[in-house]
Backbone bond lengths (Angstrom), bond angles and torsions (degrees), N, CA, C in turn:
res aa  C-N    CA-C-N  psi(-1)  N-CA   C-N-CA  omega(-1)  CA-C   N-CA-C  phi
1 X - - - 1.447 - - 1.531 108.59 -
2 X 1.300 114.39 153.51 1.463 121.68 -175.96 1.526 108.68 -113.97
3 X 1.312 116.73 140.54 1.472 122.09 179.65 1.526 110.04 -66.36
4 X 1.324 117.32 137.69 1.459 123.49 178.36 1.531 109.10 -66.52
5 X 1.350 117.95 124.66 1.463 120.44 179.81 1.528 113.84 -79.86
6 X 1.332 118.28 -5.70 1.458 120.72 -179.50 1.516 113.29 94.67
7 X 1.325 116.99 4.83 1.466 123.44 176.61 1.524 107.23 -153.32
8 X 1.321 117.44 167.48 1.458 120.69 179.37 1.522 109.46 -55.45
9 X 1.324 117.90 118.18 1.456 120.67 -177.88 1.529 112.58 -69.63
10 X 1.307 115.62 146.70 1.447 121.29 173.48 1.527 107.72 -60.41
11 X 1.295 117.57 135.94 1.447 121.56 179.99 1.518 114.00 91.26
12 X 1.335 117.82 -7.85 1.461 120.30 179.75 1.531 112.51 -100.89
13 X 1.315 117.59 -12.20 1.464 120.95 -178.80 1.525 110.39 -58.00
14 X 1.323 115.41 135.11 1.470 123.36 179.86 1.525 113.19 61.59
15 X 1.317 117.43 25.27 1.470 122.63 -179.66 1.524 109.49 -121.94
16 X 1.319 115.64 175.37 1.461 122.88 173.31 1.522 107.59 -111.13
17 X 1.321 115.29 147.31 1.457 120.73 -177.23 1.523 111.03 -131.43
18 X 1.313 115.03 149.97 1.457 123.39 167.87 1.517 105.68 -104.65
19 X 1.324 117.63 141.95 1.465 120.34 -173.71 1.522 111.37 -133.91
20 X 1.320 114.63 161.65 1.457 122.64 165.34 1.522 105.62 -118.33
21 X 1.328 115.20 124.63 1.455 120.54 -178.85 1.526 110.47 -77.67
22 X 1.321 116.46 164.90 1.466 121.62 179.44 1.522 111.60 -60.04
23 X 1.339 117.86 -25.76 1.466 120.52 178.31 1.527 112.28 -81.37
24 X 1.347 116.96 1.03 1.460 122.02 176.83 1.513 115.02 93.72
25 X 1.324 117.96 -7.51 1.458 120.94 -179.05 1.518 111.96 -80.87
26 X 1.337 117.74 136.77 1.462 120.88 173.23 1.524 109.74 -76.87
27 X 1.321 117.33 153.06 1.460 121.97 178.74 1.521 109.52 -153.81
28 X 1.320 115.35 162.92 1.453 120.75 176.41 1.512 110.79 108.31
29 X 1.298 118.61 178.97 1.460 124.81 11.63 1.533 112.80 -77.19
30 X 1.311 114.88 143.20 1.457 123.87 178.55 1.522 109.49 -124.65
31 X 1.336 115.32 155.56 1.461 120.48 170.86 1.529 108.09 -70.25
32 X 1.318 116.82 133.71 1.467 120.70 -178.86 1.524 112.23 -74.83
33 X 1.336 116.72 -29.09 1.463 120.13 179.59 1.520 108.54 -149.51
34 X 1.338 115.52 171.04 1.456 120.64 -179.13 1.522 111.49 95.79
35 X 1.317 115.70 -168.80 1.454 122.40 -176.93 1.529 110.92 -66.06
36 X 1.321 117.19 126.47 1.452 121.74 179.29 1.516 114.44 74.37
37 X 1.304 117.00 22.89 1.465 121.84 -174.28 1.526 112.61 -89.41
38 X 1.305 114.77 -179.09 1.465 123.36 178.98 1.524 111.70 -62.17
39 X 1.322 115.44 153.23 1.463 121.82 168.94 1.520 105.64 -104.11
40 X 1.303 117.34 114.59 1.462 122.37 -174.21 1.520 113.68 -88.51
41 X 1.336 118.35 -15.95 1.465 119.74 -178.61 1.525 110.04 -64.63
42 X 1.322 115.11 149.54 1.467 121.31 179.15 1.521 107.57 -103.98
43 X 1.339 116.31 115.02 1.461 121.33 -173.94 1.521 113.25 -112.28
44 X 1.335 116.89 -7.71 1.455 120.41 -174.39 1.519 112.10 95.06
45 X 1.318 116.47 -0.93 1.465 121.80 179.00 1.530 109.92 -73.85
46 X 1.332 118.14 147.48 1.458 120.33 174.49 1.532 111.92 -67.21
47 X 1.334 117.22 -9.68 1.458 121.41 179.30 1.527 112.78 -100.84
48 X 1.327 117.87 7.03 1.467 121.04 172.04 1.521 109.40 -64.91
49 X 1.320 116.24 149.13 1.452 120.59 173.17 1.524 107.62 -74.74
50 X 1.315 117.13 125.30 1.468 121.90 177.84 1.527 110.53 -97.01
51 X 1.337 116.44 -46.18 1.465 122.59 179.66 1.518 108.75 -134.37
52 X 1.332 116.64 154.42 1.464 121.23 179.36 1.520 110.30 -145.86
53 X 1.337 114.82 161.66 1.457 121.24 168.05 1.508 107.57 -143.67
54 X 1.335 116.32 136.62 1.463 122.32 177.27 1.519 107.14 -77.91
55 X 1.345 116.28 130.61 1.464 118.88 -178.28 1.521 113.57 -117.55
56 X 1.300 119.92 -20.03 1.473 120.45 179.22 1.523 110.11 -162.63
């Protein structure tokens, strides 16, 4: 898994991602961008994306 850079990662556009949240819980697959997609900003919330992997 790759650390979230705080913005939509290069190579994730128009893809789906699996993530680990800052609280340690796995989640996904989610759309990386577009309507209803991930929020990549890091706010200090336990629901921020901490790590991700592109899956499709």
